[in-house]
N, C-alpha and C positions, 0 to 999 in steps of 0.2 A: 501494498497501501504504499501509496503514495500525501505525503503533509498537501494539504490546500490555504490558502492563503485569503486566513477570514475576508481580504481586499478583496482579492478575487471572485470568491461567492460564498455563497453561506448554503446549510444543512438544509435540507426544507424541514416538514412540523411533518417529519417520516416518526421518528425517536431521538431514544438514545448514541453519541455519537463519542468517540474521544479523542478530546481535546488537549490544548497544550500552551500556558497561562507564558506571556512576557516575564515572568518570575522561575520560568521552566520548572512548572507544574503540574503532572497529567491527572484530570476529570473529566467523570464521564457525565457531558454536559446531553442536554437538549437545546432548539435553539426555536420557540418562539415564536414570528412572526417578529426575527430578528433580537429577539431580545437570550440574553444564553442564560437557564438556571440549573444546577446540579440535577441531573436528572431522578429519579424515588429513589431510585433502585441504585444507583450507585452509592459505592463510599464514600467517595467523596472525590480530596486532592489527594495524589501520594505524592509526598517529597522522599527523597531518602530519609528523612528523618522521623515522618511522620503523617496521618489522613489526619483529614479535616471536614465535612461537611460544609462547606461553603468552598465558592472558588473565590480567593487573596489577588488575584490580579488577572489584568482581560489575556481575554484566551486570542488569542496571533493566530492559531492552525486547528484544522481537525479533518480527520477523516473518520470513514463509517471503520463502528468495531466487527473485527474476524467473525468470522462464521464458528456457533456452537464444535466442540463437537461428538464426533459420534463415534459408535461405536463401530462403524465400519473404520471408520478413520483410522483412528487407532491401532486394531488389525492390520492394517498393513505398517506400520506403523512401527511394529514391535518386527511385524516381517523385512524391514530395511534394516531395525537393529543387531534382527540377529546373520543375516546373509553382508553384514562390514565387522572383520576379523577385528580392528582398533574398537571399536564399540565394543566386541563382548566383554574385552579384558577387565571394560569398568562395571560387566555388572557383577 
């Protein structure tokens, strides 16, 4: 995924996105009619020190959330791991 500059495009009103602030903090947020707010399902802002339930800076970039993992994805990843001898030594 690529980061999208908020000056170029805002997400639609369809739901949560992963966003980053000018304080280099990540947040799961929603943009409703051009206004950012933390998503009700979000933990909050994630920094290397703590998590907060508010957005402390101005959001500068965003991207769609990744797809949720599925059982089939997990099976494929495990198959790939078993096929790589360098990874096998760490299991």
